[in-house]
VEXPAMI-191058 format. One record per residue (C-alpha): residue number from 1; x, y, z; residue in three letters. Coordinates in Angstrom, 1 decimal, padded with zeros to 4 digits, always signed. Layout:
// VEXPAMI-191058
pos | u | v | w | code
NUM | X | Y | Z | ala;
...
// end
This chain:
// VEXPAMI-191058
pos | u | v | w | code
1 | +114.6 | +097.3 | +081.6 | unk;
2 | +111.3 | +097.5 | +083.6 | unk;
3 | +111.4 | +097.8 | +086.9 | unk;
4 | +108.9 | +096.1 | +089.4 | unk;
5 | +108.5 | +096.8 | +093.1 | unk;
6 | +106.6 | +093.9 | +094.7 | unk;
7 | +104.2 | +095.1 | +097.5 | unk;
8 | +102.6 | +092.0 | +099.7 | unk;
9 | +102.1 | +091.5 | +103.5 | unk;
10 | +103.4 | +087.7 | +103.1 | unk;
11 | +107.3 | +087.5 | +102.9 | unk;
12 | +107.1 | +084.1 | +101.1 | unk;
13 | +105.1 | +085.1 | +099.1 | unk;
14 | +106.5 | +088.7 | +098.1 | unk;
15 | +109.8 | +085.9 | +097.2 | unk;
16 | +107.9 | +083.9 | +095.1 | unk;
17 | +106.5 | +087.1 | +093.5 | unk;
18 | +110.1 | +087.9 | +093.2 | unk;
19 | +111.3 | +084.9 | +091.8 | unk;
20 | +108.3 | +084.8 | +088.8 | unk;
21 | +109.7 | +089.0 | +088.0 | unk;
22 | +113.0 | +087.4 | +086.9 | unk;
23 | +112.1 | +084.7 | +085.0 | unk;
24 | +110.3 | +087.3 | +082.8 | unk;
25 | +112.5 | +089.1 | +080.1 | unk;
26 | +112.7 | +092.5 | +080.3 | unk;
27 | +111.5 | +092.6 | +083.7 | unk;
28 | +113.8 | +093.2 | +087.1 | unk;
29 | +112.7 | +093.7 | +091.1 | unk;
30 | +113.3 | +097.0 | +091.9 | unk;
31 | +112.7 | +096.2 | +095.5 | unk;
32 | +110.5 | +095.1 | +097.5 | unk;
33 | +107.7 | +096.1 | +100.3 | unk;
34 | +105.3 | +094.7 | +102.8 | unk;
35 | +103.3 | +097.4 | +104.2 | unk;
36 | +101.6 | +100.4 | +102.4 | unk;
37 | +103.8 | +102.9 | +104.2 | unk;
38 | +106.8 | +101.0 | +103.4 | unk;
39 | +105.3 | +100.7 | +099.6 | unk;
40 | +105.2 | +105.0 | +099.3 | unk;
41 | +108.8 | +104.7 | +101.1 | unk;
42 | +110.1 | +102.4 | +098.0 | unk;
43 | +108.2 | +104.1 | +095.6 | unk;
44 | +109.5 | +107.7 | +095.8 | unk;
45 | +113.2 | +106.3 | +096.4 | unk;
46 | +113.2 | +103.1 | +093.7 | unk;
47 | +111.4 | +105.4 | +091.1 | unk;
48 | +109.9 | +101.8 | +090.1 | unk;
49 | +108.1 | +101.8 | +086.6 | unk;
50 | +105.7 | +099.3 | +087.9 | unk;
51 | +103.8 | +098.0 | +091.0 | unk;
52 | +102.5 | +094.5 | +091.8 | unk;
53 | +100.1 | +095.4 | +094.7 | unk;
54 | +098.4 | +093.1 | +096.9 | unk;
55 | +094.9 | +094.7 | +098.3 | unk;
56 | +095.1 | +093.1 | +101.9 | unk;
57 | +097.8 | +094.9 | +103.4 | unk;
58 | +098.6 | +095.3 | +107.5 | unk;
59 | +098.5 | +098.9 | +107.7 | unk;
60 | +096.2 | +099.8 | +104.9 | unk;
61 | +093.7 | +098.7 | +101.9 | unk;
62 | +095.8 | +098.1 | +098.9 | unk;
63 | +093.2 | +100.1 | +097.2 | unk;
64 | +093.3 | +102.9 | +098.8 | unk;
65 | +097.3 | +103.1 | +098.9 | unk;
66 | +096.3 | +102.8 | +094.9 | unk;
67 | +095.1 | +106.0 | +094.3 | unk;
68 | +097.8 | +107.8 | +095.8 | unk;
69 | +100.6 | +105.8 | +093.3 | unk;
70 | +102.3 | +108.1 | +090.8 | unk;
71 | +103.4 | +104.5 | +088.5 | unk;
72 | +101.4 | +102.1 | +086.6 | unk;
73 | +099.9 | +099.5 | +089.2 | unk;
74 | +098.5 | +095.7 | +088.2 | unk;
75 | +096.6 | +093.9 | +091.4 | unk;
76 | +097.6 | +090.5 | +093.0 | unk;
77 | +095.2 | +089.8 | +094.9 | unk;
78 | +092.8 | +086.8 | +096.5 | unk;
79 | +090.7 | +089.7 | +097.0 | unk;
80 | +088.2 | +088.6 | +094.4 | unk;
81 | +084.5 | +090.4 | +094.8 | unk;
82 | +083.4 | +092.5 | +092.5 | unk;
83 | +083.6 | +095.4 | +094.8 | unk;
84 | +087.4 | +095.5 | +095.2 | unk;
85 | +088.1 | +094.5 | +091.5 | unk;
86 | +085.9 | +097.9 | +090.4 | unk;
87 | +087.3 | +099.7 | +092.9 | unk;
88 | +090.8 | +099.1 | +091.5 | unk;
89 | +089.7 | +099.8 | +088.4 | unk;
90 | +088.2 | +103.0 | +089.0 | unk;
91 | +091.5 | +103.8 | +090.9 | unk;
92 | +093.4 | +103.1 | +087.9 | unk;
93 | +094.9 | +099.5 | +088.3 | unk;
94 | +096.2 | +098.4 | +084.4 | unk;
95 | +095.3 | +095.0 | +085.3 | unk;
96 | +094.0 | +092.3 | +088.4 | unk;
97 | +095.4 | +089.2 | +088.6 | unk;
98 | +093.6 | +086.9 | +091.2 | unk;
99 | +095.6 | +084.6 | +093.4 | unk;
100 | +096.8 | +081.8 | +093.5 | unk;
101 | +097.7 | +081.8 | +089.6 | unk;
102 | +100.1 | +080.5 | +087.2 | unk;
103 | +103.5 | +081.6 | +086.0 | unk;
104 | +101.9 | +081.6 | +082.8 | unk;
105 | +099.1 | +083.8 | +083.7 | unk;
106 | +101.6 | +086.4 | +085.6 | unk;
107 | +104.0 | +086.2 | +082.9 | unk;
108 | +100.8 | +087.0 | +079.8 | unk;
109 | +100.4 | +089.9 | +082.0 | unk;
110 | +103.8 | +091.5 | +082.4 | unk;
111 | +104.3 | +090.5 | +078.6 | unk;
112 | +101.1 | +092.3 | +077.8 | unk;
113 | +102.2 | +095.3 | +080.2 | unk;
114 | +105.4 | +095.6 | +078.1 | unk;
115 | +103.8 | +095.7 | +074.9 | unk;
116 | +101.5 | +098.3 | +076.1 | unk;
117 | +104.8 | +100.4 | +077.2 | unk;
118 | +106.3 | +100.3 | +073.7 | unk;
119 | +102.9 | +102.0 | +072.3 | unk;
120 | +102.9 | +104.6 | +075.0 | unk;
121 | +106.7 | +105.5 | +074.6 | unk;
122 | +106.7 | +108.6 | +072.3 | unk;
123 | +104.5 | +111.2 | +073.2 | unk;
124 | +101.9 | +111.9 | +070.7 | unk;
125 | +098.1 | +112.6 | +069.6 | unk;
126 | +096.3 | +109.4 | +069.6 | unk;
127 | +093.5 | +108.0 | +067.2 | unk;
128 | +090.5 | +106.3 | +068.5 | unk;
129 | +092.3 | +102.9 | +066.6 | unk;
130 | +095.7 | +103.7 | +068.5 | unk;
131 | +093.3 | +103.8 | +071.6 | unk;
132 | +091.8 | +100.3 | +070.8 | unk;
133 | +095.3 | +099.3 | +070.1 | unk;
134 | +096.2 | +100.1 | +073.8 | unk;
135 | +093.2 | +098.2 | +075.6 | unk;
136 | +093.7 | +095.4 | +073.1 | unk;
137 | +097.6 | +094.7 | +073.9 | unk;
138 | +097.1 | +095.2 | +077.4 | unk;
139 | +094.4 | +092.2 | +077.8 | unk;
140 | +094.9 | +090.3 | +074.6 | unk;
141 | +096.7 | +087.8 | +076.4 | unk;
142 | +094.2 | +087.6 | +079.4 | unk;
143 | +092.1 | +084.9 | +078.5 | unk;
144 | +093.0 | +081.6 | +079.1 | unk;
145 | +094.3 | +079.2 | +076.0 | unk;
146 | +094.6 | +075.7 | +075.7 | unk;
147 | +098.2 | +074.1 | +075.3 | unk;
148 | +099.1 | +073.3 | +071.8 | unk;
149 | +099.8 | +069.7 | +071.4 | unk;
150 | +098.4 | +068.2 | +074.8 | unk;
151 | +097.0 | +064.9 | +074.4 | unk;
152 | +093.0 | +064.2 | +075.3 | unk;
153 | +094.0 | +060.7 | +076.9 | unk;
154 | +096.7 | +062.2 | +079.0 | unk;
155 | +094.3 | +065.3 | +080.3 | unk;
156 | +091.9 | +062.8 | +081.1 | unk;
157 | +094.4 | +060.7 | +082.9 | unk;
158 | +095.6 | +063.4 | +084.8 | unk;
159 | +092.2 | +065.0 | +085.6 | unk;
160 | +091.1 | +061.3 | +086.8 | unk;
161 | +094.1 | +061.0 | +089.2 | unk;
162 | +094.0 | +064.2 | +090.7 | unk;
163 | +089.9 | +064.0 | +091.0 | unk;
164 | +090.7 | +060.5 | +093.0 | unk;
165 | +093.2 | +061.9 | +095.4 | unk;
166 | +092.2 | +061.9 | +099.0 | unk;
167 | +094.7 | +065.3 | +099.2 | unk;
168 | +096.3 | +068.1 | +097.2 | unk;
169 | +098.8 | +067.1 | +094.5 | unk;
170 | +101.7 | +069.1 | +093.3 | unk;
171 | +102.9 | +068.6 | +090.2 | unk;
172 | +106.0 | +066.3 | +091.0 | unk;
173 | +103.9 | +064.0 | +092.6 | unk;
174 | +101.7 | +063.8 | +089.8 | unk;
175 | +104.4 | +063.1 | +087.6 | unk;
176 | +105.9 | +060.3 | +090.0 | unk;
177 | +102.5 | +058.6 | +090.5 | unk;
178 | +101.5 | +058.5 | +086.5 | unk;
179 | +104.8 | +057.9 | +085.2 | unk;
180 | +105.0 | +061.3 | +082.8 | unk;
181 | +107.6 | +064.1 | +083.0 | unk;
182 | +107.2 | +066.7 | +085.2 | unk;
183 | +107.1 | +069.2 | +082.8 | unk;
184 | +104.1 | +067.6 | +081.2 | unk;
185 | +102.3 | +067.0 | +084.5 | unk;
186 | +102.5 | +070.4 | +085.1 | unk;
187 | +101.2 | +071.7 | +081.4 | unk;
188 | +098.0 | +069.9 | +082.1 | unk;
189 | +097.4 | +070.8 | +085.6 | unk;
190 | +098.2 | +074.6 | +084.3 | unk;
191 | +095.4 | +074.1 | +081.9 | unk;
192 | +093.1 | +072.6 | +084.2 | unk;
193 | +093.9 | +075.6 | +086.6 | unk;
194 | +093.0 | +078.1 | +083.7 | unk;
195 | +089.8 | +076.4 | +083.1 | unk;
196 | +088.6 | +076.5 | +086.4 | unk;
197 | +088.6 | +072.7 | +086.9 | unk;
198 | +090.7 | +072.3 | +089.8 | unk;
199 | +092.4 | +075.2 | +092.7 | unk;
200 | +095.6 | +075.9 | +093.2 | unk;
201 | +097.3 | +076.8 | +096.1 | unk;
202 | +101.1 | +077.6 | +096.9 | unk;
203 | +102.6 | +074.6 | +099.3 | unk;
204 | +105.3 | +075.9 | +101.9 | unk;
205 | +107.8 | +072.9 | +103.0 | unk;
206 | +110.3 | +073.4 | +106.0 | unk;
207 | +112.6 | +074.6 | +103.1 | unk;
208 | +113.3 | +075.7 | +100.2 | unk;
209 | +110.8 | +077.4 | +097.3 | unk;
210 | +107.1 | +076.7 | +097.6 | unk;
211 | +105.6 | +074.7 | +094.8 | unk;
212 | +101.9 | +074.4 | +093.6 | unk;
213 | +099.3 | +072.1 | +095.1 | unk;
214 | +096.2 | +071.4 | +093.1 | unk;
215 | +093.0 | +069.9 | +094.1 | unk;
216 | +089.8 | +069.0 | +091.8 | unk;
217 | +087.5 | +071.7 | +092.5 | unk;
218 | +084.1 | +069.5 | +091.4 | unk;
219 | +083.4 | +066.0 | +090.5 | unk;
220 | +081.1 | +067.7 | +088.1 | unk;
221 | +083.4 | +069.7 | +086.2 | unk;
222 | +085.3 | +068.1 | +083.7 | unk;
223 | +087.3 | +070.5 | +082.0 | unk;
224 | +086.6 | +071.0 | +078.6 | unk;
225 | +089.2 | +073.1 | +076.9 | unk;
226 | +092.3 | +070.9 | +077.9 | unk;
227 | +092.1 | +068.9 | +075.0 | unk;
// end
C-alpha cells in the first residue's frame, strides 16, 4: 500500500483529494496537512511514501517546502505559470497536475507513480534503456485520450447543451436535462475538459461532497477529440 500525505490549505479540497486517493487501488491516505509547518511534522511523524503538495500554502510556498522533503512528491495546484512549473521540476517533483482536474487524470498520475515505484523497488545498476523506461512509466498516461465507445452525436449534444447554458452545470444536471445516464454525461464532460473545451471547477453545497461543474470555455473552440 502506498501511504500518501495530502498537503492543501483548503480543508474541503484536501478532503476531496483524500477521497480520490482512497478510490485508487494500492493507495491509502496516511494523513492531511494544511500548512508547510504541519506538512514537515507529518512527514517526520508518518514517513509517507508520497506527498501530494499544493503550491499555495498560508505560511510558505509549497515550492520552497518541496526542496526539503525527503519523499516522492507530486504537485497538485492551481498555479499554472511556467515559472512555478519549472521550479517544481527543478526541486524534484515527479509530476505536476493543475487544478481542477478529473478523477481520471488524478488516477492516471497515481497509477503511473505506482508502476515507477515497482521498477525502482530493487537497487541495481541501470542501463540507459532502463532509465528511459522509468521516465516513460511516470508520464505515459499523462496525455488525455478520448474514451472508447463514445458517440459523436451524443458528444455534440452534450457540447451544444453546455455551450448554450446560462450557468455552469454538473454532470447530474446535464444528465437530467438531456435524459441520459449520469455516467454517460460524466464521460463526455471529462473528455471535453481534457480536450480543453470546457472549464471544470468544484461546486460546494451546504452539505455533502463537492461536485464538479462545467462551463463552456469558448464558442469558437469545438472539441475534436471526443468523437
